[in-house]
N, C-alpha and C positions, 0 to 999 in steps of 0.2 A: 539668915539665909546665905548671906555673903560668906560667912565663916564656913558653912557647910560646903559651898562651892570651892572655896580656897583649899579646904582639906582634901576634897575629891581631886582637885587639880594636882596637888602635891603628891598624893598617892599614885595617881596615874603617871606622873612624871618619874617617880621613883621606880615603878615597874617597867617603864619604857626604857630607862637608862641602865637597868641591871643586866648583866651578862647572863645568858642562859647557861645552865650547868650541863655541859656536854661530857659524857663519860669518855674516859680514855679508851682508845681503840687501836689495835694492831691491824694493819691491812696491807694488801698487795705483797704477800710473801713470795719469795723466789728462792730456789735451792737447786744446785747442780754439783756434781762431783766428777772428778776425772782422776785417772790412775797416775801415780807418781812412783818414784823408785821403790820405796818400801811401804806402799799403801795407797791412800787416796787423799786428795785435797778436796774438802767440802767448802764451797762458796755459797753464802746465803745472804739475803737482805730482806728487810721488812720495813714498812713505814709505820709511824706512830703519830696519832693526833689526839686532841682532847686532854692533854696534860695541863697541869696547873703551872702558871707562870708567877714568878715573884718579882715585884718591882724593885729594881736597884737603880743606881745612879743613871737615870735617863734611858735605861733599857729594861726589858723583861728577860729573866733567865729561867731556864727549866732544866731538870735532870731526870732521866728515866734510867733505872737500873734494869738489867735483863739477864736472863739465864737461858741456856739451850740444853735440852735433853734430846737424846736419840732413842727412838723406840724401834727395836729390831723386828724382823719378820716373825720371830718366836714370841713376840709381845713382851720381851724383856726391856726394861727402861734403864738406860745408862744416863744417870743424872749428872747435871752440872758439867757437861762436856766443855762449855765455855760460859763465862760470866763477864759482864762488863757494864759500862754505863755510857750513855750518850747525852751530851749537854749542848745547849744552844742558847742564843740570845738574839734579841731584835725587838722591833715594835710589834704591836698586836696585829697589824695588817700583814706583814711579811713572814711572821714567825708562827705558823699554824701547824706545821708538821716537821718531824725529824726522821732521818733515815738511819737504821741500824744495819751495818755491814760487817760480816764476820767471815774469816777464813780459818778453817780448822784442819789440821793434819790428822788423818785417821790411820792407825798402823795396820799392818798386814793381817791382824786378827779379825778384822772386819771382812766377812765373806761377801761375794757378789750377791745382790738381791735387792729387794724393796725395803726401804726404811722410812720412818716418819720422823720429822724434825719438829720438836715442840718448842715454841718461843713462850717464855713467861716474862712479863714486864710489870714493873711497879713504878708509879710516879713518886719521885723523891720528895715532892712537896705536898703530898696528900696520901690517902689510903687507896687510891684508884689502882686497880690491877686489871690485866687482860692476858689472855692466852690465845695463841693461834698455832695451827699445825699445817705442815705441808709435806708431801711425800717426795722422795728422791730415790734414785737407784745407783748402786755401785756396780 
């Protein structure tokens, strides 16, 4: 009986100490554009959480790769307008989110109108992916 109670206590302790598997999520997107000399400047940001962290010398590190697509009013997709990665490090308490900030120059071939910006992100330390969209106007 004591062995059974000991095994039950160990199993409960293991489940209580394990971290929940939270999926990666893009959230709080923002995008705006303004006219410059030969086109527009698009400024955009989005936050990401739920990425996997890798333990290294006393800190945890994470990297998320991302790509931006623009969807025109005619529903044409301009792929890979910008690609990059965001990295961060810290301890588990303070390192829960990262911010992606991008500035892109759009040439004069972009006409005034409503567009959609598509964020695609992938965790570098896992297979987790997420996509988010936000509208903006030129």
